[in-house]
Backbone bond lengths (Angstrom), bond angles and torsions (degrees), N, CA, C in turn:
res aa  C-N    CA-C-N  psi(-1)  N-CA   C-N-CA  omega(-1)  CA-C   N-CA-C  phi
1 M - - - 1.447 - - 1.529 107.93 -
2 R 1.328 115.60 131.08 1.465 121.52 179.51 1.523 108.80 -99.37
3 V 1.339 116.00 130.28 1.464 120.89 -172.26 1.530 110.63 -133.80
4 V 1.329 115.70 137.33 1.461 122.38 170.84 1.521 107.01 -100.59
5 V 1.324 116.78 130.47 1.461 121.64 179.94 1.525 108.71 -118.46
6 D 1.308 115.90 126.20 1.462 123.44 -179.84 1.532 110.13 -66.77
7 T 1.319 115.84 149.27 1.466 121.87 179.10 1.526 111.92 -54.03
8 N 1.333 117.50 -36.05 1.468 118.82 -177.65 1.530 112.00 -63.02
9 V 1.317 117.53 -25.85 1.468 120.64 177.85 1.534 109.90 -74.46
10 F 1.337 116.94 -39.81 1.470 120.66 175.07 1.530 109.93 -58.67
11 I 1.336 115.87 -47.39 1.468 120.97 -177.77 1.526 110.09 -63.42
12 S 1.322 116.73 -43.42 1.471 120.43 178.76 1.524 111.23 -60.41
13 A 1.327 116.70 -37.63 1.470 120.33 178.74 1.524 111.10 -63.49
14 L 1.319 116.57 -38.29 1.464 120.07 178.73 1.523 112.01 -72.69
15 L 1.329 116.24 -38.37 1.460 119.86 -177.51 1.522 112.47 -73.78
16 S 1.333 116.64 -27.95 1.459 120.93 -177.47 1.537 109.26 -134.40
17 P 1.321 117.82 84.23 1.465 121.48 -174.77 1.533 114.73 -60.23
18 Q 1.316 118.33 -17.34 1.471 120.48 178.46 1.529 112.24 -100.55
19 G 1.314 117.42 -1.26 1.459 121.40 -175.37 1.520 113.89 -78.66
20 I 1.310 114.88 175.20 1.467 121.74 -178.01 1.532 111.87 -59.97
21 P 1.347 120.22 -45.97 1.469 118.24 178.47 1.532 112.64 -56.75
22 S 1.310 117.55 -39.53 1.455 120.58 178.22 1.530 110.69 -64.05
23 Q 1.322 116.69 -39.00 1.470 120.69 177.51 1.525 110.92 -62.27
24 L 1.339 116.55 -37.51 1.467 120.17 179.34 1.523 110.81 -60.06
25 F 1.330 116.14 -42.67 1.453 119.12 -178.35 1.531 111.43 -70.39
26 Q 1.322 117.09 -25.39 1.460 119.16 173.37 1.532 109.92 -65.86
27 Y 1.331 116.72 -40.22 1.472 120.10 176.58 1.530 110.71 -66.10
28 W 1.324 115.80 -37.49 1.467 118.59 176.07 1.529 109.47 -60.96
29 G 1.317 117.20 -43.95 1.456 122.04 178.63 1.519 112.68 -61.13
30 Q 1.331 116.52 -24.04 1.467 121.94 178.21 1.534 111.15 -95.42
31 H 1.337 116.39 10.52 1.470 123.72 175.08 1.527 114.24 66.92
32 F 1.344 116.51 32.14 1.456 119.45 175.52 1.525 111.38 -76.46
33 F 1.322 116.79 -21.96 1.455 121.03 176.81 1.520 109.07 -154.64
34 D 1.331 114.55 160.28 1.461 121.70 175.88 1.518 108.39 -98.36
35 L 1.308 115.87 134.19 1.455 122.40 -179.16 1.523 109.28 -96.37
36 L 1.328 115.90 121.55 1.457 120.78 176.38 1.521 109.51 -88.76
37 V 1.315 116.90 130.97 1.458 122.24 178.05 1.526 108.41 -130.92
38 S 1.314 115.51 160.73 1.459 121.04 173.63 1.520 107.45 -134.05
39 E 1.307 116.06 163.64 1.464 119.07 176.45 1.523 109.79 -58.02
40 E 1.329 116.95 -40.41 1.465 121.11 -179.32 1.525 111.83 -64.55
41 S 1.330 117.18 -40.83 1.467 119.34 -178.97 1.531 110.92 -69.60
42 M 1.327 117.10 -36.21 1.466 119.83 178.14 1.531 110.57 -70.63
43 D 1.332 116.89 -37.47 1.465 120.34 175.69 1.529 110.43 -63.01
44 E 1.339 115.94 -40.53 1.461 119.44 178.19 1.527 110.55 -63.62
45 L 1.318 117.33 -41.97 1.465 121.13 178.94 1.532 110.41 -59.63
46 V 1.318 116.72 -46.37 1.470 120.37 179.03 1.530 110.09 -60.89
47 R 1.319 117.01 -43.48 1.467 121.35 -179.81 1.527 111.79 -62.97
48 V 1.324 116.81 -46.55 1.463 121.03 -178.21 1.528 111.13 -65.94
49 L 1.316 116.65 -35.03 1.469 119.89 178.42 1.530 112.31 -63.23
50 Q 1.313 116.72 -18.23 1.467 120.70 179.74 1.526 113.19 -92.34
51 Y 1.324 118.60 -8.14 1.462 120.52 178.77 1.527 108.78 -60.11
52 P 1.327 118.35 131.28 1.467 120.55 -178.45 1.534 113.44 -54.18
53 K 1.314 116.86 -40.17 1.468 120.48 -179.47 1.540 110.89 -63.45
54 I 1.318 116.77 -40.87 1.463 121.48 179.25 1.532 109.53 -72.03
55 R 1.307 115.24 -48.00 1.470 121.18 -178.17 1.531 111.22 -55.44
56 K 1.323 115.60 -39.51 1.466 120.49 -179.47 1.530 111.81 -62.38
57 G 1.340 116.97 -35.27 1.460 120.79 -177.76 1.517 114.98 -83.55
58 L 1.329 116.66 -10.16 1.459 120.45 -177.83 1.523 111.43 -88.17
59 R 1.294 115.38 142.50 1.461 120.58 177.04 1.528 110.62 -101.57
60 S 1.315 116.35 10.31 1.452 122.18 -174.92 1.526 111.81 -93.65
61 T 1.316 114.95 147.85 1.464 120.50 175.09 1.531 108.92 -79.91
62 D 1.327 116.82 167.89 1.464 120.61 176.14 1.522 110.51 -58.50
63 G 1.309 117.10 -39.68 1.458 121.62 179.33 1.524 112.15 -64.32
64 E 1.321 116.23 -41.61 1.476 120.20 178.44 1.522 110.76 -65.39
65 L 1.328 116.84 -39.61 1.465 120.24 178.64 1.521 110.83 -66.79
66 A 1.314 116.80 -40.25 1.467 120.71 177.63 1.531 110.20 -62.78
67 E 1.324 117.35 -39.25 1.466 122.05 177.85 1.528 110.62 -66.39
68 F 1.320 116.81 -39.96 1.471 122.86 177.40 1.529 109.34 -57.58
69 V 1.307 117.24 -50.00 1.467 121.76 -179.37 1.531 110.09 -66.43
70 R 1.324 117.35 -42.84 1.469 121.16 179.61 1.523 111.55 -58.26
71 L 1.320 116.29 -41.79 1.459 121.21 179.46 1.529 111.44 -58.02
72 F 1.321 116.19 -45.97 1.462 119.16 -179.19 1.521 111.87 -70.61
73 R 1.326 116.77 -35.62 1.473 120.20 176.98 1.529 110.55 -63.82
74 E 1.327 116.54 -41.76 1.464 120.45 -175.42 1.521 113.66 -81.78
75 K 1.314 117.41 -37.22 1.466 121.15 -173.75 1.529 113.48 -96.38
76 G 1.336 116.68 -18.08 1.458 119.35 177.28 1.522 110.41 -76.12
77 L 1.317 115.91 160.21 1.458 120.90 176.16 1.526 107.51 -90.37
78 L 1.319 116.12 116.12 1.456 121.61 -176.07 1.520 110.63 -75.91
79 V 1.324 115.51 125.85 1.466 121.20 174.46 1.522 107.96 -120.39
80 T 1.317 114.71 150.25 1.458 121.14 177.23 1.524 107.26 -121.82
81 P 1.328 116.63 103.35 1.470 118.86 -179.65 1.530 111.12 -55.98
82 Q 1.322 115.02 135.80 1.458 121.29 -178.68 1.524 112.22 -104.97
83 E 1.328 116.12 -18.10 1.457 118.69 -177.47 1.520 110.32 -122.07
84 T 1.322 114.83 146.16 1.452 120.67 176.84 1.520 108.11 -92.30
85 I 1.327 115.56 126.04 1.464 121.54 -178.89 1.517 108.09 -112.27
86 R 1.316 116.20 138.09 1.468 121.99 179.28 1.532 110.48 -126.47
87 A 1.316 116.38 46.13 1.467 120.96 -179.69 1.520 112.08 -74.60
88 I 1.337 116.72 -27.25 1.465 121.95 -179.37 1.521 107.51 -112.78
89 T 1.323 115.91 118.17 1.468 119.86 -177.89 1.523 112.50 -101.48
90 T 1.331 117.89 -20.61 1.464 120.83 -177.75 1.526 112.50 -75.52
91 D 1.329 117.69 -26.01 1.461 122.47 175.39 1.528 106.53 -149.01
92 V 1.325 116.61 86.02 1.463 121.27 -171.61 1.529 113.32 -60.17
93 S 1.330 118.23 -22.51 1.467 119.62 179.02 1.533 111.99 -64.51
94 D 1.334 117.03 -23.32 1.470 120.57 178.45 1.521 112.16 -68.30
95 N 1.329 117.19 -20.18 1.463 120.37 179.27 1.528 112.32 -63.36
96 L 1.328 117.50 -21.30 1.459 121.34 177.46 1.526 111.22 -53.55
97 Y 1.319 117.26 -41.39 1.465 120.62 -176.50 1.528 111.39 -69.57
98 L 1.316 116.42 -33.16 1.465 120.48 174.71 1.527 109.39 -68.21
99 E 1.327 116.55 -43.15 1.468 121.21 179.04 1.524 110.85 -61.40
100 M 1.328 116.64 -41.92 1.464 120.71 178.33 1.519 111.01 -64.55
101 A 1.314 116.60 -42.67 1.462 120.78 -178.14 1.526 111.01 -63.05
102 V 1.315 116.37 -42.93 1.470 120.15 178.94 1.529 109.82 -66.56
103 A 1.333 117.13 -47.21 1.465 121.18 -178.26 1.524 112.25 -63.17
104 G 1.332 116.60 -34.53 1.461 120.86 -176.04 1.505 114.92 -98.01
105 D 1.343 116.75 6.85 1.469 120.89 -179.34 1.534 110.94 52.62
106 A 1.333 115.13 49.16 1.463 121.89 -176.77 1.529 111.71 -70.82
107 Q 1.325 115.13 150.53 1.459 121.32 174.13 1.521 111.36 -89.12
108 C 1.344 117.21 -20.34 1.469 120.08 174.63 1.519 110.67 -166.45
109 I 1.334 113.84 165.19 1.456 123.44 173.71 1.522 105.72 -117.89
110 V 1.329 116.76 134.63 1.462 121.28 178.82 1.526 107.53 -113.46
111 S 1.337 115.03 124.62 1.459 119.56 -175.36 1.515 110.99 -154.31
112 G 1.315 114.86 156.14 1.458 121.55 170.07 1.521 110.37 -108.55
113 D 1.324 116.84 5.56 1.460 122.91 -175.36 1.528 110.69 -81.13
114 K 1.323 115.80 126.25 1.471 120.52 -176.29 1.525 112.68 -63.29
115 H 1.333 118.21 -32.23 1.465 120.00 -179.58 1.523 111.09 -66.35
116 L 1.317 116.44 -43.08 1.457 120.19 177.73 1.521 111.34 -70.68
117 L 1.324 116.60 -45.81 1.466 120.10 -177.42 1.524 112.03 -62.45
118 R 1.310 116.79 -31.65 1.458 120.73 179.07 1.528 111.51 -61.67
119 L 1.330 117.10 -30.87 1.467 120.50 178.07 1.532 111.65 -67.46
120 Q 1.297 117.54 -32.65 1.469 126.12 -176.13 1.528 113.57 69.47
121 E 1.322 116.94 -36.95 1.457 120.99 175.25 1.516 108.98 -161.15
122 Y 1.317 115.03 160.30 1.456 120.17 176.22 1.519 107.62 -141.20
123 Q 1.315 116.61 122.99 1.466 123.14 -177.38 1.525 111.34 48.18
124 G 1.324 116.25 42.85 1.454 121.89 177.90 1.518 114.68 80.51
125 I 1.329 117.50 2.10 1.465 121.70 179.37 1.527 107.95 -96.00
126 P 1.329 118.72 113.37 1.468 120.16 -178.87 1.528 111.75 -66.78
127 I 1.330 115.01 145.91 1.466 121.89 176.01 1.520 106.39 -112.82
128 L 1.328 115.83 114.60 1.464 122.70 -170.98 1.519 111.68 -116.49
129 T 1.317 115.97 152.45 1.463 120.46 169.46 1.529 107.38 -74.72
130 P 1.328 117.71 162.52 1.467 118.78 175.22 1.531 112.51 -55.86
131 A 1.323 117.75 -39.12 1.473 120.68 179.97 1.530 111.03 -65.17
132 E 1.329 117.33 -40.93 1.470 120.12 178.44 1.522 110.87 -64.97
133 F 1.335 116.33 -39.94 1.456 119.37 179.76 1.530 110.68 -68.57
134 L 1.320 117.55 -40.76 1.465 120.24 177.26 1.525 110.10 -60.76
135 D 1.316 116.66 -41.65 1.466 120.92 177.38 1.531 110.30 -59.85
136 Q 1.316 116.51 -42.31 1.465 121.12 178.59 1.530 110.72 -62.43
137 I 1.321 116.91 -43.87 1.470 120.80 178.20 1.533 110.39 -61.68
138 M 1.318 116.38 -43.88 1.473 120.77 -178.85 1.535 110.21 -62.28
139 R 1.328 116.69 -40.76 1.470 119.82 178.56 1.533 110.53 -65.31
140 L 1.326 116.97 -42.98 1.472 120.29 178.58 1.529 110.62 -63.65
141 Q 1.316 115.84 -40.20 1.465 121.13 -179.51 1.522 111.10 -64.09
142 S 1.326 116.69 -37.09 1.467 119.81 -178.52 1.524 112.53 -85.05
143 G 1.346 116.33 -2.33 1.463 119.95 176.18 1.509 114.68 86.69
144 E 1.307 118.20 11.56 1.475 120.28 179.50 1.512 111.13 -70.57
């Protein structure tokens, strides 16, 4: 299964190591799904990790954060969006995740962002909260 994960889910995983977003990345590490990334999404992750408000809440060193980003760059499946999508007008930067999903033939997008979640789906690609996606993984794991 190919999945696009919004930057806010990465940040939530770092801020709350026992939370649902962190659990999702454990499943990714066990190869339950393929993570689609783009140069733009990785650049956004690096930028957001430097926000003072985010940095203050992290218990990670600069080296640990660099390793976190490196892992996703190296182990994620790199996609290069070919089309510009303007489905979200209130925060156009969120369209990146739709572009990645289309370019990478994703089965879903995982996000905590209200603009994306409000769409519910895009071109047949469901947009799920981390909890909904974890539930889906658990059902697949149990054979349902």
